[in-house]
N, C-alpha and C positions, 0 to 999 in steps of 0.2 A: 366753572360749570358751563356746559354747552347750552344750546338752545333747548327750551322746554317744549315737549310735544303735546299734542292735544290729549293723548291718553294720560300723560302725567298730570295735566291740569284737571281732567275728569276725576282721576283717582285722588288727587290732592284735595279737591272740593269735597269729594265723598268722605274724606278723612275727618271733616269737621261737621258731619251730620250725625249727631248723637252717637249711638253705639256702633254706627257703621264704620268707625275708624278701624274696626277689626278686619274689614274686607281688604283695604289696601295694606294694612299691617301684615297680614298673612299672605296675600296674593302677590305682592310686589316687594318681597324682601330684598331683591337684588338691586332695586332702584333707590339710591340714597335720597333723592328729592321727595319721592312718595313716602318712603319709610319715615323720613324726618317729619313730614307733615302729619303722618298718622300718629306719631308719638305726641306731637303738639296737640292734635285733636283729642287724644286720650287725656292729656293734662287739662284741657278745657272742659271735657266731659266730667272729670273727677271734681274740678273746681265747681262746676254747676251743681253737682250732687251735694257737695259740702255746703254750698250756700243754701240750697233748699233745705237740707237737714237742720243746719244750725238756725236758719231763719224760721223754720216751722216749730222748733222746740222752744225757743225763747219767746215768751209772750210779749206783746206790744213792741218791744225793741226789735225783735226779729221780724215781726209781721210788717211793721211800718218803716223800718230803716234798713235792716240787713237784706231782706228779700228784694225790695224795690231797687235799692242802690246796687246791690250785688248783681242782680239780674241785668240792670242797665250797663254796668261795667263789663260784664261778660258778653253782653250783646254787642257792645262796641268792639271788644277784642275779637269776637267771632266774625264780624263784618271785616275788620282789619285783616284777619287771617284769610278769609275768602278772597279779598282783593289782592293780597300778596300772592296767593296761589295763581289767580287768574293772570297776574302780570309776570309770573315765572320767578318769583323771588322766594328765598327762604325766610321763614318767619319764626321768631322765638317768643314763646309765651312769657310775659313778664314774671319775674320771681322764680318760677319753677321750670321754665323752659330749658335752661341749660342742664338741669338734672335729668330731664326727660331725654335729652339728646344723648346723655351718657348711658342710658339704659341699653342693655344688650339682649335682644331677642329677635 
């Protein structure tokens, strides 16, 4: 992969801001760097929703263990993703990232 442009970095970072992963996913389909980060951003968003739902439903265990630890883990992964975009590197979300890369749309 060649040098990453400022536009790619901007759209790559945008891919990790909640539901805004849809903007680079739809607007930059022809750019593999941006498209890959948009898919990873979608996986991160889905993971965050799952942690919130499961942590909110399960009393005590969810409230005091799943939500805080899950959010901390996802926050660390989110920062890691932003740093990898800013440095022009591809990033793969642990566990589900390779599956997201295989999605075709």
